[in-house]
C-alpha positions in Angstrom: 14.8 -25.9 -30.7 11.0 -26.1 -30.5 8.8 -24.3 -28.1 8.2 -27.5 -26.2 11.9 -28.2 -25.8 12.5 -24.7 -24.6 9.8 -25.0 -22.0 11.1 -28.3 -20.8 14.6 -26.8 -20.4 13.2 -24.2 -17.9 12.5 -26.7 -15.1 16.1 -27.1 -13.8 17.2 -23.4 -13.7 18.9 -21.5 -10.9 17.3 -18.2 -9.8 19.8 -16.1 -11.9 19.1 -18.0 -15.0 15.3 -17.3 -14.8 15.7 -13.8 -16.2 17.4 -14.8 -19.4 15.0 -17.8 -19.7 12.0 -15.5 -19.3 13.3 -13.1 -21.9 13.8 -16.0 -24.3 10.3 -17.3 -23.7 8.9 -13.8 -24.1 10.6 -13.4 -27.5 9.4 -16.8 -28.6 5.8 -16.0 -27.5 6.0 -12.6 -29.3 7.1 -14.2 -32.6 4.5 -17.0 -32.3 1.4 -15.0 -31.4 1.9 -11.5 -32.6 1.6 -10.6 -36.3 4.5 -9.2 -38.2 4.2 -5.4 -38.6 3.5 -4.3 -42.1 5.7 -1.7 -43.7 3.8 1.1 -45.4 5.1 2.5 -48.7 7.1 4.7 -49.1 9.4 3.7 -46.3 12.1 6.3 -45.4 14.1 7.1 -42.3 12.7 9.6 -39.9 14.3 13.0 -40.1 13.2 14.4 -36.7 10.1 16.1 -38.0 7.9 14.3 -35.5 10.1 15.5 -32.6 9.9 19.1 -33.8 6.1 18.8 -34.2 5.8 17.4 -30.7 7.9 20.2 -29.2 5.9 22.9 -31.1 2.6 21.3 -29.9 3.8 21.2 -26.3 4.8 24.9 -26.4 1.4 25.9 -27.8 -0.4 23.7 -25.2 1.6 25.3 -22.4 0.8 28.7 -23.8 -3.0 28.2 -24.3 -3.8 25.7 -21.6 -3.2 27.8 -18.5 -5.4 27.1 -15.6 -8.8 28.8 -15.4 -8.2 30.7 -12.2 -4.6 31.8 -12.7 -4.1 35.2 -11.0 -7.1 34.8 -8.6 -6.3 35.1 -4.9 -8.5 33.3 -2.4 -8.4 33.8 1.3 -9.5 30.7 3.1 -11.0 31.0 6.6 -12.6 27.6 6.4 -12.3 24.5 8.6 -13.6 20.9 8.8 -14.6 19.4 5.4 -17.1 21.5 3.3 -15.1 24.7 3.2 -11.6 23.2 2.6 -13.0 21.0 -0.2 -14.5 24.1 -1.9 -11.2 26.0 -1.7 -9.3 22.8 -2.8 -11.3 22.8 -6.0 -10.4 26.5 -6.6 -6.7 25.6 -6.0 -6.9 22.8 -8.5 -8.2 25.3 -11.0 -5.1 27.5 -10.5 -6.2 30.0 -7.8 -3.6 31.2 -5.2 -5.3 30.0 -2.0 -4.0 31.3 1.3 -5.4 29.4 4.3 -5.7 31.3 7.6 -5.3 28.9 10.6 -5.8 29.4 14.3 -2.9 29.3 16.8 -1.2 27.4 18.4 -1.6 24.2 16.2 -3.4 25.5 13.1 -6.4 23.9 11.7 -8.0 21.2 13.9 -8.0 18.8 10.9 -4.2 18.6 11.2 -4.6 16.5 14.3 -7.7 14.6 13.3 -7.0 10.9 13.5 -3.3 11.5 14.1 -1.4 9.7 16.9 0.2 11.7 19.7 3.7 10.3 18.9 3.5 11.2 15.2 3.9 14.9 14.6 3.0 14.7 10.9 -0.3 16.2 9.6 -3.2 13.8 9.2 -4.1 12.4 5.8 -7.5 14.1 6.0 -5.8 17.5 6.3 -3.3 16.8 3.5 -6.0 15.6 1.2 -8.1 18.8 1.6 -5.3 21.4 1.8 -2.8 20.5 -0.9 -1.9 23.3 -3.4 -2.6 25.9 -0.7 -0.4 28.2 1.2 -1.2 28.6 4.9 -0.4 31.1 7.7 -1.2 30.9 11.4 -2.9 34.2 12.5 -4.5 34.9 15.9 -7.6 36.9 14.8 -8.2 37.9 18.4 -5.2 40.2 18.6 -4.8 43.6 16.9 -1.8 42.4 14.9 -3.6 39.3 13.7 -6.6 41.4 12.6 -4.3 43.8 10.7 -2.6 40.9 8.9 -6.0 39.4 8.0 -7.3 42.8 6.7 -4.3 43.3 4.5 -4.7 39.8 3.0 -8.5 40.4 2.5 -7.8 43.8 0.8 -5.6 42.0 -1.8 -8.0 39.1 -2.3 -10.4 38.4 -5.1 -12.4 35.8 -3.1 -13.0 35.2 0.6 -14.2 31.8 1.7 -15.4 31.2 5.3 -17.6 28.8 7.1 -17.4 30.3 10.6 -20.5 30.8 12.7 -23.0 33.6 11.9 -21.6 37.1 12.6 -18.0 36.0 13.4 -16.5 37.7 10.4 -18.4 40.9 11.2 -17.2 40.9 14.8 -13.6 40.4 13.6 -14.0 43.5 11.3 -13.7 41.3 8.2 -17.4 41.1 7.2 -18.8 41.7 3.7 -19.6 45.4 4.2 -16.1 46.3 5.4 -14.3 43.9 2.9 -16.1 44.7 -0.3 -14.3 48.0 -1.0 
């Protein structure tokens, strides 16, 4: 049956017959338009060496290609867009980012452009805060300040974009946190 005859036979098909007809047309087109693959000498059956090489390469890659900031802890006191996007990049590079949020609802970006009947976080918040852990801490209470100080003591990096002097008033400024 020629290609023209096969194409003409496709006009009166039921929906279930289309799948087999399309497969047939696909195989015909493949044979007509694609060149025949050439066999390179010597031809021998594969013995699994490629698979072993691939597994060895993947193991080496996992071993050597760890993320740049593995083992670095970042405490994130940021909000809005500039600060969270900065710590987002650190999280992409492998840092352990812990976001400190305000009670009762956390970061205000969680509710940005969200509808009142939808309790889910906004897309904006999810975009800028993936790969981060978060905790809601009231920094105006003694217990909240103690929690924040403990986290800051164990941190390698502190990111904040609060107003001038806010971290100092909370007892978390540079002079108190550097040691």
